[in-house]
C-alpha positions as CSV (number, residue, x, y, z in Angstrom):
1,M,0.0,0.0,0.0
2,T,1.4,3.4,-0.9
3,K,1.4,6.4,1.5
4,A,-1.3,8.0,-0.7
5,E,-3.5,5.0,0.0
6,E,-3.2,5.0,3.8
7,K,-6.2,6.2,5.6
8,P,-5.6,7.9,9.0
9,A,-6.2,5.5,11.9
10,L,-8.0,8.3,13.7
11,F,-10.3,11.2,12.8
12,P,-8.7,13.9,15.0
13,K,-11.3,16.6,14.3
14,L,-14.4,15.0,12.9
15,P,-15.7,13.4,16.1
16,D,-15.9,16.9,17.7
17,V,-18.1,18.1,14.8
18,C,-20.8,15.7,16.1
19,V,-23.5,17.8,17.8
20,R,-24.8,14.7,19.7
21,C,-28.3,15.3,18.3
22,A,-28.9,11.5,18.2
23,T,-30.6,11.7,14.8
24,C,-28.4,8.8,13.7
25,M,-29.6,6.8,16.6
26,A,-33.2,7.1,15.4
27,A,-32.2,6.0,11.9
28,C,-30.0,3.1,12.9
29,P,-31.8,-0.2,12.2
30,V,-29.5,-2.2,14.4
31,S,-29.7,-0.2,17.6
32,R,-33.5,0.0,17.1
33,V,-33.8,-3.8,17.6
34,T,-31.0,-4.8,19.9
35,P,-29.3,-3.3,23.0
36,R,-26.1,-5.1,22.1
37,F,-25.2,-2.3,19.7
38,P,-24.9,1.1,21.3
39,G,-25.8,2.9,18.1
40,P,-23.9,5.0,15.5
41,K,-23.4,8.1,17.8
42,Q,-21.6,6.0,20.4
43,A,-19.9,3.6,17.9
44,G,-18.8,6.4,15.6
45,P,-17.9,9.8,17.0
46,G,-18.5,8.9,20.6
47,A,-16.1,6.1,20.8
48,Q,-13.7,7.6,18.3
49,R,-12.7,10.3,20.8
50,F,-11.1,7.6,22.9
51,R,-9.7,5.2,20.3
52,S,-6.0,5.0,20.0
53,A,-4.1,3.4,17.1
54,S,-1.5,2.1,19.6
55,E,-4.0,0.4,22.0
56,A,-6.0,-2.8,21.5
57,S,-9.6,-2.5,20.4
58,V,-12.2,-3.1,23.0
59,D,-15.3,-2.4,20.9
60,D,-16.4,-6.0,20.4
61,W,-19.9,-4.7,19.4
62,I,-18.6,-2.9,16.4
63,E,-19.2,-6.0,14.3
64,L,-22.9,-5.5,14.7
65,C,-22.9,-2.5,12.4
66,T,-24.4,-3.6,9.0
67,G,-22.8,-0.8,7.0
68,C,-26.1,0.5,5.7
69,H,-24.9,4.1,5.7
70,L,-28.3,5.4,7.0
71,C,-26.4,7.3,9.8
72,D,-24.4,9.2,7.2
73,M,-27.5,10.2,5.3
74,V,-29.3,11.8,8.3
75,C,-26.3,13.4,10.1
76,P,-26.8,17.2,10.0
77,A,-23.1,17.8,10.7
78,G,-21.8,15.6,7.9
79,V,-19.8,13.3,10.1
80,P,-18.7,10.2,8.2
81,I,-20.0,7.9,10.9
82,S,-20.1,4.7,8.8
83,E,-16.4,5.3,7.8
84,M,-15.4,5.6,11.5
85,N,-17.3,2.4,12.2
86,M,-15.6,0.6,9.3
87,M,-12.1,1.7,10.3
88,A,-12.9,0.5,13.9
89,K,-14.2,-2.8,12.7
90,A,-11.1,-3.3,10.5
91,K,-8.8,-2.6,13.4
92,Y,-10.7,-4.9,15.7
93,L,-10.7,-7.8,13.2
94,D,-7.1,-7.2,12.3
95,E,-6.1,-7.7,15.9
96,R,-8.3,-10.7,16.6
97,G,-8.1,-12.4,13.2
98,R,-11.0,-13.3,10.8
99,T,-12.9,-16.5,10.7
100,F,-12.7,-19.2,8.0
101,R,-16.4,-18.5,7.5
102,D,-15.6,-14.9,6.5
103,W,-12.7,-16.0,4.3
104,L,-15.1,-18.4,2.5
105,L,-18.1,-16.1,2.2
106,V,-16.3,-13.2,0.7
107,R,-14.7,-15.2,-2.1
108,S,-17.7,-15.6,-4.4
109,D,-15.5,-14.3,-7.2
110,L,-13.3,-17.4,-6.8
111,F,-15.9,-20.1,-6.2
112,G,-18.9,-18.7,-8.0
113,E,-18.0,-19.6,-11.6
114,L,-17.0,-23.1,-10.5
115,A,-20.3,-23.6,-8.5
116,A,-22.3,-22.2,-11.5
117,R,-20.7,-24.7,-13.9
118,F,-21.7,-27.6,-11.6
119,S,-25.0,-26.0,-10.5
120,K,-27.0,-29.2,-11.1
121,I,-24.9,-30.8,-8.3
122,V,-24.3,-27.7,-6.1
123,N,-27.8,-26.4,-5.9
124,P,-29.4,-29.5,-4.5
125,L,-26.5,-29.9,-2.1
126,M,-27.1,-26.4,-0.7
127,K,-30.7,-27.4,0.1
128,N,-29.6,-30.7,1.8
129,G,-30.7,-30.6,5.5
130,L,-27.6,-32.5,6.7
131,L,-25.2,-30.2,4.9
132,R,-27.0,-27.1,6.2
133,W,-26.9,-28.5,9.7
134,L,-23.1,-29.0,9.3
135,L,-22.6,-25.5,7.9
136,D,-24.5,-24.1,10.9
137,A,-22.7,-26.2,13.4
138,L,-19.2,-25.8,12.0
139,L,-19.2,-22.4,10.3
140,K,-22.3,-20.8,11.9
141,I,-23.9,-20.1,8.5
142,D,-27.5,-20.1,9.7
143,R,-29.5,-23.0,8.3
144,R,-32.7,-21.0,8.4
145,R,-31.3,-18.7,5.6
146,A,-31.8,-20.1,2.1
147,L,-28.6,-20.0,0.1
148,P,-28.8,-18.5,-3.4
149,G,-28.8,-21.0,-6.2
150,Y,-26.3,-20.8,-9.1
151,E,-27.1,-20.6,-12.8
152,Y,-25.2,-21.8,-15.9
153,P,-24.3,-20.5,-18.4
154,T,-23.1,-17.5,-16.4
155,F,-24.1,-14.0,-17.6
156,R,-20.6,-13.4,-18.9
157,R,-20.6,-16.6,-20.9
158,W,-24.1,-15.8,-22.2
159,F,-23.0,-12.3,-23.4
160,Q,-19.8,-13.7,-25.1
161,T,-21.7,-16.4,-27.0
162,R,-25.0,-14.8,-27.9
163,P,-25.6,-14.1,-31.6
164,A,-24.8,-10.6,-32.9
165,V,-27.8,-8.2,-32.7
166,P,-28.6,-6.6,-36.1
167,G,-28.3,-2.9,-36.4
168,I,-26.3,-2.4,-33.2
169,T,-22.8,-1.7,-34.7
170,G,-22.0,2.0,-35.0
171,R,-24.3,3.2,-32.2
172,R,-23.1,4.9,-29.0
173,K,-21.3,2.5,-26.7
174,V,-22.0,1.9,-23.1
175,A,-20.2,-0.5,-20.8
176,Y,-21.9,-2.7,-18.2
177,F,-20.5,-3.7,-14.8
178,Y,-22.6,-6.7,-13.9
179,G,-21.2,-7.8,-10.5
180,C,-20.6,-11.3,-9.2
181,F,-24.2,-12.1,-8.2
182,T,-25.6,-11.2,-11.6
183,N,-22.9,-13.3,-13.2
184,T,-23.5,-16.5,-11.4
185,N,-26.8,-16.3,-9.5
186,E,-29.2,-14.0,-11.2
187,T,-28.2,-14.0,-14.8
188,D,-31.6,-12.7,-16.0
189,V,-30.9,-9.4,-14.4
190,G,-27.9,-9.0,-16.6
191,K,-29.8,-10.1,-19.7
192,A,-32.5,-7.6,-18.9
193,A,-29.9,-4.8,-18.5
194,V,-28.4,-5.6,-21.9
195,E,-31.8,-5.8,-23.7
196,L,-33.0,-2.5,-22.2
197,L,-29.8,-0.7,-23.1
198,E,-30.0,-1.9,-26.6
199,A,-33.7,-1.0,-26.8
200,H,-32.6,2.5,-25.9
201,G,-30.3,2.7,-28.9
202,L,-27.0,1.7,-27.3
203,D,-24.3,-0.7,-28.1
204,V,-23.4,-2.7,-25.0
205,I,-19.9,-3.8,-24.2
206,V,-18.8,-5.8,-21.2
207,P,-15.2,-4.9,-20.2
208,P,-13.0,-7.2,-18.1
209,Q,-13.9,-6.8,-14.5
210,R,-13.5,-8.5,-11.1
211,C,-15.6,-8.5,-7.9
212,C,-16.0,-4.9,-6.7
213,G,-14.7,-5.9,-3.3
214,I,-17.7,-4.9,-1.1
215,P,-17.9,-8.3,0.6
216,R,-14.3,-7.9,1.8
217,L,-15.1,-4.3,2.9
218,G,-18.1,-5.6,4.8
219,V,-16.0,-7.9,7.0
220,G,-13.4,-5.1,7.6
221,D,-10.8,-6.5,5.2
222,L,-9.5,-3.2,3.9
223,K,-6.4,-4.8,2.4
224,G,-8.4,-7.3,0.4
225,A,-10.9,-4.6,-0.7
226,R,-8.1,-2.4,-1.9
227,E,-6.6,-5.2,-4.0
228,M,-10.0,-5.8,-5.7
229,G,-10.3,-2.1,-6.2
230,R,-6.9,-1.7,-7.8
231,R,-7.7,-4.5,-10.2
232,N,-11.0,-3.0,-11.3
233,I,-9.6,0.4,-11.8
234,A,-6.8,-1.0,-13.9
235,L,-9.3,-3.1,-15.9
236,L,-11.9,-0.4,-16.4
237,R,-9.5,2.6,-17.0
238,P,-9.1,1.9,-20.7
239,T,-12.9,2.0,-21.2
240,V,-13.2,5.3,-19.2
241,R,-10.4,6.8,-21.2
242,Q,-12.2,6.1,-24.4
243,G,-15.0,8.3,-23.2
244,I,-17.4,5.4,-22.6
245,D,-19.8,5.5,-19.7
246,I,-20.1,2.5,-17.4
247,V,-23.4,1.5,-15.9
248,F,-24.1,-0.8,-13.0
249,S,-27.3,-2.7,-12.0
250,S,-26.3,-3.6,-8.4
251,T,-26.5,-0.6,-6.0
252,S,-24.0,-2.2,-3.6
253,C,-21.4,-2.6,-6.4
254,G,-22.2,0.9,-7.5
255,L,-21.7,2.4,-4.1
256,M,-18.4,0.6,-3.8
257,L,-17.1,1.6,-7.2
258,R,-18.4,5.2,-7.2
259,H,-17.7,6.2,-3.6
260,E,-15.9,3.7,-1.4
261,Y,-12.9,3.3,-3.8
262,S,-12.1,7.0,-3.1
263,R,-13.8,7.7,0.2
264,I,-12.6,4.8,2.3
265,L,-9.9,3.0,0.2
266,N,-8.4,6.2,-1.2
267,L,-7.3,4.4,-4.4
268,S,-5.4,6.2,-7.2
269,G,-7.7,6.6,-10.3
270,A,-10.9,6.2,-8.3
271,E,-12.2,9.7,-9.0
272,E,-11.5,9.3,-12.8
273,L,-13.5,6.0,-12.7
274,A,-16.3,7.5,-10.7
275,G,-16.8,10.3,-13.2
276,R,-18.0,7.8,-15.8
277,L,-20.1,5.5,-13.5
278,F,-23.8,5.6,-13.4
279,D,-26.7,3.6,-11.9
280,I,-28.3,2.0,-15.0
281,C,-31.8,3.3,-14.1
282,E,-30.3,6.8,-13.5
283,F,-28.7,6.5,-17.0
284,L,-31.8,5.3,-18.8
285,L,-34.1,7.9,-17.1
286,R,-31.7,10.7,-18.2
287,L,-32.1,9.4,-21.8
288,H,-35.9,9.6,-21.5
289,E,-35.7,13.1,-19.9
290,E,-33.4,14.4,-22.6
291,E,-35.7,12.7,-25.3
292,K,-32.7,10.7,-26.6
293,S,-34.5,7.4,-26.4
294,T,-37.2,6.0,-28.7
295,A,-37.9,3.1,-26.3
296,T,-41.6,2.8,-25.2
297,F,-43.4,0.4,-23.0
298,L,-46.6,-1.7,-23.3
299,P,-49.3,-1.7,-20.6
300,I,-48.9,-4.1,-17.7
301,S,-51.9,-4.5,-15.3
302,L,-50.1,-5.2,-12.1
303,K,-49.8,-3.9,-8.5
304,A,-46.1,-3.5,-7.6
305,A,-44.3,-2.2,-4.5
306,Y,-40.8,-0.6,-4.9
307,F,-38.3,-0.8,-2.1
308,A,-35.3,1.6,-2.2
309,P,-32.2,-0.1,-0.9
310,C,-30.0,1.6,1.7
311,H,-27.0,1.7,-0.7
312,L,-29.1,3.3,-3.5
313,R,-30.1,6.1,-1.0
314,S,-26.4,6.5,-0.2
315,L,-25.7,7.2,-3.9
316,N,-27.9,10.4,-3.5
317,I,-29.4,10.1,-7.0
318,G,-33.1,10.0,-6.0
319,L,-35.3,7.0,-7.1
320,P,-34.6,6.6,-10.8
321,A,-35.9,3.1,-11.0
322,L,-39.3,4.2,-9.5
323,E,-39.5,7.0,-12.1
324,L,-38.8,4.6,-14.9
325,L,-41.4,2.2,-13.7
326,R,-44.0,4.9,-13.8
327,L,-43.4,5.1,-17.6
328,I,-45.1,1.7,-17.9
329,P,-48.8,2.2,-18.7
330,G,-51.2,0.4,-16.3
331,L,-48.6,-0.4,-13.7
332,D,-49.7,0.5,-10.2
333,V,-46.5,1.1,-8.4
334,G,-45.9,2.6,-5.0
335,M,-43.1,2.9,-2.4
336,L,-42.7,0.3,0.2
337,E,-42.2,2.4,3.2
338,A,-39.5,0.7,5.2
339,D,-35.9,1.8,6.1
340,C,-33.9,-1.3,5.8
341,C,-34.4,-5.0,4.8
342,G,-32.0,-6.1,7.5
343,L,-29.8,-8.6,5.4
344,G,-26.7,-6.3,5.3
345,G,-24.9,-8.4,2.7
346,L,-23.3,-11.4,4.4
347,Y,-24.6,-10.1,7.8
348,G,-27.9,-12.0,7.8
349,F,-26.3,-15.3,6.8
350,K,-24.4,-15.5,10.1
351,N,-26.0,-17.5,12.9
352,E,-25.3,-14.9,15.6
353,K,-26.8,-12.1,13.5
354,F,-29.7,-13.9,11.9
355,A,-32.3,-12.8,14.6
356,I,-31.1,-9.2,14.3
357,A,-31.6,-9.2,10.5
358,E,-35.1,-10.8,11.0
359,E,-36.1,-8.2,13.5
360,I,-34.9,-5.3,11.4
361,G,-37.0,-6.7,8.5
362,K,-40.2,-6.7,10.4
363,D,-41.1,-3.2,9.3
364,L,-40.7,-4.2,5.7
365,T,-42.8,-7.3,6.2
366,E,-45.6,-5.3,7.8
367,A,-45.5,-2.6,5.1
368,A,-45.8,-5.3,2.4
369,A,-48.7,-6.8,4.2
370,R,-50.5,-3.4,4.2
371,M,-49.8,-2.8,0.5
372,K,-50.7,-6.3,-0.7
373,P,-48.7,-6.0,-3.9
374,D,-48.5,-8.7,-6.6
375,I,-44.8,-8.2,-6.9
376,I,-41.9,-6.3,-5.1
377,L,-39.2,-4.6,-7.1
378,T,-35.8,-3.5,-5.7
379,D,-32.3,-2.8,-7.2
380,C,-30.2,-4.7,-4.6
381,E,-29.6,-8.5,-4.8
382,G,-29.4,-8.7,-1.0
383,C,-32.7,-6.9,-0.5
384,R,-34.3,-9.3,-3.1
385,M,-33.1,-12.3,-1.1
386,Q,-34.3,-10.9,2.2
387,I,-37.7,-9.8,0.9
388,R,-38.4,-13.2,-0.6
389,H,-37.4,-14.8,2.7
390,L,-39.6,-12.4,4.7
391,T,-42.7,-12.2,2.5
392,G,-42.7,-15.2,0.2
393,L,-43.6,-12.9,-2.6
394,K,-42.1,-12.6,-6.1
395,V,-39.3,-10.1,-6.0
396,L,-37.5,-8.9,-9.1
397,H,-35.0,-6.2,-10.2
398,P,-36.9,-3.3,-11.8
399,L,-34.9,-3.9,-15.0
400,Q,-36.7,-7.3,-15.4
401,L,-40.1,-5.8,-15.3
402,L,-39.0,-2.9,-17.6
403,R,-37.6,-5.4,-20.0
404,D,-40.8,-7.4,-20.0
405,A,-42.8,-4.3,-20.8
406,L,-40.7,-3.2,-23.8
407,N,-42.6,-2.4,-26.9
408,R,-40.6,-4.3,-29.5
409,T,-42.6,-3.4,-32.6
């Protein structure tokens, strides 16, 4: 790591900017449901005033932070609370060591493609009661949490082998960052993204890319996250320097690429990359607003609920997916009024945190019961998993419904 990439172990002035208004406490989904976590005010600026880089960490509760960033969004003083929490978590885990469970769970980029290739064997195994009991007993991966299934061919292979689309060559190019989960677990999200972009008059390219690194960041592995970030910046830089915009369909990947590479990891080239990165719905909505798209949608008679993920709200771009969905005639779509689904990436898969994730998600479950939608739409793969688990309803990425409504005549 270069000197330029070193983040200060302490935030010497920022803790004192905190006015102790406790707004972040009211927004924190974790402190709302468990007394084990003292809340972002105490975990962030409160504790930061007493943390020393030379002394051992004592904040064993810091691992209960989900990294949702809701505290940052409501702080009137602009204190980077979630960053303080992340740095404290990283220091705590560096000192105590990380578990084999975390090592395994964050390496979907290594194991995902292999699991997808053998999905006919892997998927039934992951539903096997005995195996789930062993994973729970040995690794504390909660057996009540359904593990996502794998799909083959992967999105990347589908894109590389699909027939050429007539009339595409020569049009404006846009690059797509698909993310690990789309590549191996929800390939239809990637297919929908490509079909929508092409329907809006764009030539889609898929540059070389790796895992964005957010799973590693989530377990406080700053070194691993930086390595993933450096690789992606190097791989994506040629596309950016050709003046080609890059869109992402995962809000968690997008937050990592667009903000965390520079804000937390302080990586060289991160700002250059961020300048060309867009949420795909943000990008498509802008085309409609600027009347640069001829894509239209056919009527769909359906009642849908839209849930805005925490990481989408952290991007501070509004609700572009909801605005796009409102372009579909006949679609009755409204906001699902809940703050957080509770899954928190890998958080809700862990035995000791499963109950917390469930309790956080109760507001969402109750909101869905009041709305009684036919379908729920959300941009985050983690939210989709959690909402299916909590409600039993059909849950899709907004892109999938938009793709299905395209007028192809």
